[in-house]
N, C-alpha and C positions, 0 to 999 in steps of 0.2 A: 737269489739270493742265502737263502739260509739253509744252502747247501754246506756252508762255508762253518756252520755252527753247530750242523750234521756232521760234516770232515773230524771234527774239534772234538765231539763225542765218541766218534769211532776210537780214535789213535789214543784217546785215555782210554776208553775200556780195555783193547788192544794190549797197551804199553802195559797196564795193572795185570794181564792176564799171561802175560808172556816170560815173563818173570826174567827180565833182562836178556833174553834169547832172539837173535833175529828172526822178524815175521816175513813169510816169504808171501803167504795169500791167506785177503780178511774177505770171507763170505760173510754176505749181506742178506737177511731177508727183507724187501724192501715191497708195503702196498702200494697200489695206483694212490690212494687217496691220498698220500704224504706229496705227490706230485713232484717227485723228486726227478732232477735230470741225471743220467748215467755220467755222461762227458762232462756237466760240470760239476759235480761232483768227484769224479776221478781229477781233475783239474784239483780241486782243492785240498782234497786229499793229499795226493804228492806235494802240495805246497805245506801244508800242515806235519805229514812225518817226515820232514825235515830235521834229519840231526835226533831223530827218535830210532829203535828198533822197527818199527817200522818202515822209517826210510829205504826205498826203491818195492815196499811189496804193492801188489797187485791185488784191486779189488775184483770181488766176484758177484755178482747180481744173481737173485733168485726176486723174480717181480710175481707180486700176489693179487691177483686178480680181487678187483672188488665184487663183496655180496654184501646183500641187505637181508635181513629174517624178521616178518613180521612175526610179534610176540604175539598175539591170539591167538594167530593159527600155524604159525611156526613154519610157515611157507618162506622157502629162501629162495633169492634169486641172482644174477651176475647183473651188474650194471654198467653200461657205456657212461652215462651223466648222472650225479644225482637225482635219483627221482622218487621221492622217498614216501611211495605210495604202494600197497601191498596189489600188485595184481591178481592175487585169487577173491582175497576177501575187502580191496577196494583203503582198507584199514591204512593210518597211517602210524598207528604206535610201532615203529621199525627201530630195527639196532645194528648198528654194522657188524656184518658176519666175519668180516675179512675181506682185509685191503687196506687197514690203518697202520702195519707193523712196521716199524724200523727196526732190525735186530741186526746183534752181528750173532750168526748162525756157529760160526766155528774161525779156527785160525789154523795156518800150519806154520809153523815155524822151523827153522834153521835146526839139522841133529846136533849136539855138539859133540866134536872131536873127540875120538876114544886118545885117553893121552895114558892109558896103564899099560905098563909093562906085558908083555905077551911072554 
């Protein structure tokens, strides 16, 4: 259900940057560790976007794989499940290298119609 609050944050961010122009596409970068369900995010985005410049906009996703990095030996590896031990040195002093992202990468807005005389 956290997709509702994520959708609200996306709409608020996009509305601020769209400057009144109708938004056609919102591109997101989402890390696997965020455990976002794209269909649920789409549903809530459509709901939250009503009566805003985002109404009718399409969400596009870039899913970022989860990777960890061992601080002592700098080994980096991908993970399917959170296993926080370095496969090289066995250390547990690790950090998330990628997979925790949730970012609005870009927006596409409708072009303003030119009304200047020719």
